[in-house]
C-alpha positions as semicolon CSV with decimal commas, in nm:
position;residue;x (nm);y (nm);z (nm)
1;X;1,138;0,680;2,146
2;X;1,222;0,286;2,144
3;X;1,393;0,153;1,886
4;X;1,102;-0,077;1,785
5;X;0,858;0,229;1,777
6;X;1,108;0,409;1,538
7;X;1,147;0,077;1,321
8;X;0,761;0,038;1,297
9;X;0,729;0,439;1,221
10;X;0,980;0,392;0,936
11;X;0,810;0,120;0,785
12;X;0,487;0,313;0,788
13;X;0,654;0,610;0,652
14;X;0,800;0,393;0,342
15;X;0,469;0,210;0,298
16;X;0,282;0,572;0,277
17;X;0,515;0,725;0,036
18;X;0,536;0,398;-0,171
19;X;0,131;0,384;-0,182
20;X;0,124;0,755;-0,254
21;X;0,361;0,723;-0,543
22;X;0,195;0,426;-0,691
23;X;-0,161;0,590;-0,670
24;X;0,005;0,920;-0,853
25;X;0,135;0,678;-1,101
26;X;-0,161;0,506;-1,164
27;X;-0,376;0,854;-1,199
28;X;-0,095;0,966;-1,443
29;X;-0,118;0,640;-1,648
30;X;-0,487;0,601;-1,659
31;X;-0,620;0,975;-1,684
32;X;-0,985;1,044;-1,618
33;X;-1,139;1,298;-1,876
34;X;-1,225;1,532;-1,584
35;X;-0,924;1,500;-1,395
36;X;-0,875;1,415;-1,046
37;X;-1,154;1,527;-0,811
38;X;-1,072;1,352;-0,480
39;X;-0,770;1,409;-0,240
40;X;-0,648;1,086;-0,043
41;X;-0,468;1,210;0,233
42;X;-0,259;0,936;0,464
43;X;-0,221;0,980;0,818
44;X;-0,040;0,782;1,088
45;X;-0,247;0,642;1,381
46;X;-0,050;0,888;1,584
47;X;-0,196;1,187;1,381
48;X;0,088;1,246;1,186
49;X;0,000;1,343;0,800
50;X;0,218;1,124;0,586
51;X;0,116;1,287;0,264
52;X;-0,173;1,295;0,008
53;X;-0,265;1,229;-0,363
54;X;-0,513;1,382;-0,595
55;X;-0,709;1,081;-0,758
56;X;-1,010;1,042;-0,985
57;X;-1,318;0,846;-0,935
58;X;-1,236;0,577;-1,168
59;X;-0,904;0,528;-1,035
60;X;-1,031;0,543;-0,672
61;X;-1,297;0,298;-0,741
62;X;-1,039;0,050;-0,885
63;X;-0,846;0,085;-0,557
64;X;-1,149;0,011;-0,398
65;X;-1,222;-0,303;-0,609
66;X;-0,863;-0,442;-0,544
67;X;-0,915;-0,405;-0,158
68;X;-1,246;-0,555;-0,206
69;X;-1,098;-0,880;-0,346
70;X;-0,822;-0,882;-0,130
71;X;-1,046;-0,897;0,161
72;X;-1,215;-1,187;0,017
73;X;-0,925;-1,360;-0,027
74;X;-0,691;-1,294;0,277
75;X;-0,328;-1,397;0,257
76;X;-0,231;-1,693;0,507
77;X;0,059;-1,601;0,700
78;X;0,097;-1,912;0,892
79;X;0,434;-2,037;0,868
80;X;0,484;-2,331;0,638
81;X;0,686;-2,631;0,737
82;X;0,899;-2,857;0,561
83;X;1,237;-2,912;0,389
84;X;1,346;-2,757;0,066
85;X;1,666;-2,822;-0,089
86;X;1,780;-2,476;-0,184
87;X;2,131;-2,574;-0,356
88;X;2,380;-2,829;-0,324
89;X;2,477;-3,191;-0,405
90;X;2,337;-3,515;-0,270
């Protein structure tokens, strides 16, 4: 496996683990009266299963709402040019 592929895999693993942990925390902080009824599984594009988390319909709906708002206002990744004084004296 090339170093760049290993690096991408490590970033994907870390992102998946963070996402799953954050969703679990969200479910714990905002419990649904009927409990978690759905299972969200994260898999890599290569087929590796990276983990899963139980979630209720309300919290999953809210995650979908956040994704919808982000889709409506995508992040601009174009580099900004300009000078900026970070620290120093004139």
